[in-house]
Chimera marker file (.cmm) of the C-alpha trace (Angstrom):
<marker_set name="trace">
<marker id="1" x="108.006" y="115.272" z="99.693" r="1" g="1" b="0" radius="0.5"/>
<marker id="2" x="105.768" y="113.020" z="101.765" r="1" g="1" b="0" radius="0.5"/>
<marker id="3" x="107.825" y="113.603" z="104.899" r="1" g="1" b="0" radius="0.5"/>
<marker id="4" x="107.371" y="117.373" z="104.763" r="1" g="1" b="0" radius="0.5"/>
<marker id="5" x="103.567" y="117.219" z="104.672" r="1" g="1" b="0" radius="0.5"/>
<marker id="6" x="101.744" y="117.124" z="107.936" r="1" g="1" b="0" radius="0.5"/>
<marker id="7" x="99.025" y="114.466" z="108.072" r="1" g="1" b="0" radius="0.5"/>
<marker id="8" x="95.654" y="115.975" z="107.256" r="1" g="1" b="0" radius="0.5"/>
<marker id="9" x="97.103" y="119.347" z="106.261" r="1" g="1" b="0" radius="0.5"/>
<marker id="10" x="95.791" y="121.134" z="103.198" r="1" g="1" b="0" radius="0.5"/>
<marker id="11" x="97.964" y="120.811" z="100.126" r="1" g="1" b="0" radius="0.5"/>
<marker id="12" x="97.667" y="123.756" z="97.759" r="1" g="1" b="0" radius="0.5"/>
<marker id="13" x="99.530" y="125.551" z="95.014" r="1" g="1" b="0" radius="0.5"/>
<marker id="14" x="102.951" y="124.383" z="93.939" r="1" g="1" b="0" radius="0.5"/>
<marker id="15" x="103.124" y="121.756" z="96.691" r="1" g="1" b="0" radius="0.5"/>
<marker id="16" x="99.895" y="120.182" z="95.392" r="1" g="1" b="0" radius="0.5"/>
<marker id="17" x="101.186" y="120.161" z="91.810" r="1" g="1" b="0" radius="0.5"/>
<marker id="18" x="104.466" y="118.591" z="92.897" r="1" g="1" b="0" radius="0.5"/>
<marker id="19" x="102.682" y="115.935" z="94.969" r="1" g="1" b="0" radius="0.5"/>
<marker id="20" x="100.292" y="115.181" z="92.085" r="1" g="1" b="0" radius="0.5"/>
<marker id="21" x="103.184" y="114.776" z="89.648" r="1" g="1" b="0" radius="0.5"/>
<marker id="22" x="105.036" y="112.521" z="92.101" r="1" g="1" b="0" radius="0.5"/>
<marker id="23" x="101.958" y="110.347" z="92.686" r="1" g="1" b="0" radius="0.5"/>
<marker id="24" x="101.300" y="110.155" z="88.943" r="1" g="1" b="0" radius="0.5"/>
<marker id="25" x="104.873" y="109.046" z="88.216" r="1" g="1" b="0" radius="0.5"/>
<marker id="26" x="104.759" y="106.342" z="90.886" r="1" g="1" b="0" radius="0.5"/>
<marker id="27" x="101.285" y="105.132" z="89.866" r="1" g="1" b="0" radius="0.5"/>
<marker id="28" x="102.317" y="104.959" z="86.205" r="1" g="1" b="0" radius="0.5"/>
<marker id="29" x="105.325" y="102.860" z="87.186" r="1" g="1" b="0" radius="0.5"/>
<marker id="30" x="103.093" y="100.315" z="88.918" r="1" g="1" b="0" radius="0.5"/>
<marker id="31" x="102.421" y="101.449" z="92.489" r="1" g="1" b="0" radius="0.5"/>
<marker id="32" x="98.899" y="100.901" z="93.782" r="1" g="1" b="0" radius="0.5"/>
<marker id="33" x="96.691" y="103.662" z="95.145" r="1" g="1" b="0" radius="0.5"/>
<marker id="34" x="96.709" y="101.934" z="98.549" r="1" g="1" b="0" radius="0.5"/>
<marker id="35" x="100.507" y="101.777" z="98.573" r="1" g="1" b="0" radius="0.5"/>
<marker id="36" x="100.747" y="105.467" z="97.641" r="1" g="1" b="0" radius="0.5"/>
<marker id="37" x="98.228" y="106.383" z="100.335" r="1" g="1" b="0" radius="0.5"/>
<marker id="38" x="100.222" y="104.506" z="102.960" r="1" g="1" b="0" radius="0.5"/>
<marker id="39" x="103.518" y="105.991" z="101.768" r="1" g="1" b="0" radius="0.5"/>
<marker id="40" x="102.229" y="109.576" z="101.883" r="1" g="1" b="0" radius="0.5"/>
<marker id="41" x="100.125" y="109.195" z="105.027" r="1" g="1" b="0" radius="0.5"/>
<marker id="42" x="97.033" y="110.312" z="103.128" r="1" g="1" b="0" radius="0.5"/>
<marker id="43" x="93.720" y="108.559" z="102.552" r="1" g="1" b="0" radius="0.5"/>
<marker id="44" x="92.906" y="106.332" z="99.607" r="1" g="1" b="0" radius="0.5"/>
<marker id="45" x="90.300" y="108.887" z="98.497" r="1" g="1" b="0" radius="0.5"/>
<marker id="46" x="92.787" y="111.748" z="98.587" r="1" g="1" b="0" radius="0.5"/>
<marker id="47" x="95.297" y="109.867" z="96.431" r="1" g="1" b="0" radius="0.5"/>
<marker id="48" x="92.539" y="108.726" z="94.051" r="1" g="1" b="0" radius="0.5"/>
<marker id="49" x="91.328" y="112.328" z="93.667" r="1" g="1" b="0" radius="0.5"/>
<marker id="50" x="94.868" y="113.651" z="93.091" r="1" g="1" b="0" radius="0.5"/>
<marker id="51" x="95.475" y="111.055" z="90.382" r="1" g="1" b="0" radius="0.5"/>
<marker id="52" x="92.145" y="111.838" z="88.721" r="1" g="1" b="0" radius="0.5"/>
<marker id="53" x="92.911" y="115.563" z="88.793" r="1" g="1" b="0" radius="0.5"/>
<marker id="54" x="96.273" y="114.799" z="87.168" r="1" g="1" b="0" radius="0.5"/>
<marker id="55" x="94.557" y="113.134" z="84.231" r="1" g="1" b="0" radius="0.5"/>
<marker id="56" x="95.745" y="109.629" z="85.040" r="1" g="1" b="0" radius="0.5"/>
<marker id="57" x="93.761" y="106.781" z="83.499" r="1" g="1" b="0" radius="0.5"/>
<marker id="58" x="93.179" y="104.554" z="86.494" r="1" g="1" b="0" radius="0.5"/>
<marker id="59" x="93.783" y="100.821" z="86.181" r="1" g="1" b="0" radius="0.5"/>
<marker id="60" x="90.961" y="98.362" z="86.662" r="1" g="1" b="0" radius="0.5"/>
<marker id="61" x="90.760" y="96.270" z="89.786" r="1" g="1" b="0" radius="0.5"/>
<marker id="62" x="92.849" y="93.125" z="89.797" r="1" g="1" b="0" radius="0.5"/>
<marker id="63" x="91.932" y="89.600" z="90.730" r="1" g="1" b="0" radius="0.5"/>
<marker id="64" x="89.685" y="87.005" z="89.187" r="1" g="1" b="0" radius="0.5"/>
<marker id="65" x="86.761" y="88.191" z="87.141" r="1" g="1" b="0" radius="0.5"/>
<marker id="66" x="83.361" y="86.613" z="86.899" r="1" g="1" b="0" radius="0.5"/>
<marker id="67" x="81.760" y="85.969" z="83.601" r="1" g="1" b="0" radius="0.5"/>
<marker id="68" x="80.700" y="83.482" z="80.989" r="1" g="1" b="0" radius="0.5"/>
<marker id="69" x="84.186" y="83.144" z="79.465" r="1" g="1" b="0" radius="0.5"/>
<marker id="70" x="85.011" y="79.856" z="81.185" r="1" g="1" b="0" radius="0.5"/>
<marker id="71" x="83.320" y="76.607" z="80.264" r="1" g="1" b="0" radius="0.5"/>
<marker id="72" x="81.491" y="74.879" z="83.129" r="1" g="1" b="0" radius="0.5"/>
<marker id="73" x="83.449" y="72.159" z="84.938" r="1" g="1" b="0" radius="0.5"/>
<marker id="74" x="83.225" y="68.814" z="83.170" r="1" g="1" b="0" radius="0.5"/>
<marker id="75" x="81.818" y="70.263" z="79.943" r="1" g="1" b="0" radius="0.5"/>
<marker id="76" x="84.449" y="68.671" z="77.743" r="1" g="1" b="0" radius="0.5"/>
<marker id="77" x="84.085" y="65.116" z="79.080" r="1" g="1" b="0" radius="0.5"/>
<link id1="1" id2="2" r="1" g="1" b="0" radius="0.2"/>
<link id1="2" id2="3" r="1" g="1" b="0" radius="0.2"/>
<link id1="3" id2="4" r="1" g="1" b="0" radius="0.2"/>
<link id1="4" id2="5" r="1" g="1" b="0" radius="0.2"/>
<link id1="5" id2="6" r="1" g="1" b="0" radius="0.2"/>
<link id1="6" id2="7" r="1" g="1" b="0" radius="0.2"/>
<link id1="7" id2="8" r="1" g="1" b="0" radius="0.2"/>
<link id1="8" id2="9" r="1" g="1" b="0" radius="0.2"/>
<link id1="9" id2="10" r="1" g="1" b="0" radius="0.2"/>
<link id1="10" id2="11" r="1" g="1" b="0" radius="0.2"/>
<link id1="11" id2="12" r="1" g="1" b="0" radius="0.2"/>
<link id1="12" id2="13" r="1" g="1" b="0" radius="0.2"/>
<link id1="13" id2="14" r="1" g="1" b="0" radius="0.2"/>
<link id1="14" id2="15" r="1" g="1" b="0" radius="0.2"/>
<link id1="15" id2="16" r="1" g="1" b="0" radius="0.2"/>
<link id1="16" id2="17" r="1" g="1" b="0" radius="0.2"/>
<link id1="17" id2="18" r="1" g="1" b="0" radius="0.2"/>
<link id1="18" id2="19" r="1" g="1" b="0" radius="0.2"/>
<link id1="19" id2="20" r="1" g="1" b="0" radius="0.2"/>
<link id1="20" id2="21" r="1" g="1" b="0" radius="0.2"/>
<link id1="21" id2="22" r="1" g="1" b="0" radius="0.2"/>
<link id1="22" id2="23" r="1" g="1" b="0" radius="0.2"/>
<link id1="23" id2="24" r="1" g="1" b="0" radius="0.2"/>
<link id1="24" id2="25" r="1" g="1" b="0" radius="0.2"/>
<link id1="25" id2="26" r="1" g="1" b="0" radius="0.2"/>
<link id1="26" id2="27" r="1" g="1" b="0" radius="0.2"/>
<link id1="27" id2="28" r="1" g="1" b="0" radius="0.2"/>
<link id1="28" id2="29" r="1" g="1" b="0" radius="0.2"/>
<link id1="29" id2="30" r="1" g="1" b="0" radius="0.2"/>
<link id1="30" id2="31" r="1" g="1" b="0" radius="0.2"/>
<link id1="31" id2="32" r="1" g="1" b="0" radius="0.2"/>
<link id1="32" id2="33" r="1" g="1" b="0" radius="0.2"/>
<link id1="33" id2="34" r="1" g="1" b="0" radius="0.2"/>
<link id1="34" id2="35" r="1" g="1" b="0" radius="0.2"/>
<link id1="35" id2="36" r="1" g="1" b="0" radius="0.2"/>
<link id1="36" id2="37" r="1" g="1" b="0" radius="0.2"/>
<link id1="37" id2="38" r="1" g="1" b="0" radius="0.2"/>
<link id1="38" id2="39" r="1" g="1" b="0" radius="0.2"/>
<link id1="39" id2="40" r="1" g="1" b="0" radius="0.2"/>
<link id1="40" id2="41" r="1" g="1" b="0" radius="0.2"/>
<link id1="41" id2="42" r="1" g="1" b="0" radius="0.2"/>
<link id1="42" id2="43" r="1" g="1" b="0" radius="0.2"/>
<link id1="43" id2="44" r="1" g="1" b="0" radius="0.2"/>
<link id1="44" id2="45" r="1" g="1" b="0" radius="0.2"/>
<link id1="45" id2="46" r="1" g="1" b="0" radius="0.2"/>
<link id1="46" id2="47" r="1" g="1" b="0" radius="0.2"/>
<link id1="47" id2="48" r="1" g="1" b="0" radius="0.2"/>
<link id1="48" id2="49" r="1" g="1" b="0" radius="0.2"/>
<link id1="49" id2="50" r="1" g="1" b="0" radius="0.2"/>
<link id1="50" id2="51" r="1" g="1" b="0" radius="0.2"/>
<link id1="51" id2="52" r="1" g="1" b="0" radius="0.2"/>
<link id1="52" id2="53" r="1" g="1" b="0" radius="0.2"/>
<link id1="53" id2="54" r="1" g="1" b="0" radius="0.2"/>
<link id1="54" id2="55" r="1" g="1" b="0" radius="0.2"/>
<link id1="55" id2="56" r="1" g="1" b="0" radius="0.2"/>
<link id1="56" id2="57" r="1" g="1" b="0" radius="0.2"/>
<link id1="57" id2="58" r="1" g="1" b="0" radius="0.2"/>
<link id1="58" id2="59" r="1" g="1" b="0" radius="0.2"/>
<link id1="59" id2="60" r="1" g="1" b="0" radius="0.2"/>
<link id1="60" id2="61" r="1" g="1" b="0" radius="0.2"/>
<link id1="61" id2="62" r="1" g="1" b="0" radius="0.2"/>
<link id1="62" id2="63" r="1" g="1" b="0" radius="0.2"/>
<link id1="63" id2="64" r="1" g="1" b="0" radius="0.2"/>
<link id1="64" id2="65" r="1" g="1" b="0" radius="0.2"/>
<link id1="65" id2="66" r="1" g="1" b="0" radius="0.2"/>
<link id1="66" id2="67" r="1" g="1" b="0" radius="0.2"/>
<link id1="67" id2="68" r="1" g="1" b="0" radius="0.2"/>
<link id1="68" id2="69" r="1" g="1" b="0" radius="0.2"/>
<link id1="69" id2="70" r="1" g="1" b="0" radius="0.2"/>
<link id1="70" id2="71" r="1" g="1" b="0" radius="0.2"/>
<link id1="71" id2="72" r="1" g="1" b="0" radius="0.2"/>
<link id1="72" id2="73" r="1" g="1" b="0" radius="0.2"/>
<link id1="73" id2="74" r="1" g="1" b="0" radius="0.2"/>
<link id1="74" id2="75" r="1" g="1" b="0" radius="0.2"/>
<link id1="75" id2="76" r="1" g="1" b="0" radius="0.2"/>
<link id1="76" id2="77" r="1" g="1" b="0" radius="0.2"/>
</marker_set>
């Protein structure tokens, strides 16, 4: 599907529904929004909006989190 869309072209109707379903399936199976954007040649914002419109519950950002969960270094000694 991604190959048939021209970069920056409007996606409407059945083509939009098909693209949204495809993006949703790939996102649900673990693909990141950035990876989907690169694969489809669309922007991060476009892919994010399509997923939101599809009712996808977006994952939180990865990486280390800050907080008070960890004890300060040397606290147990």
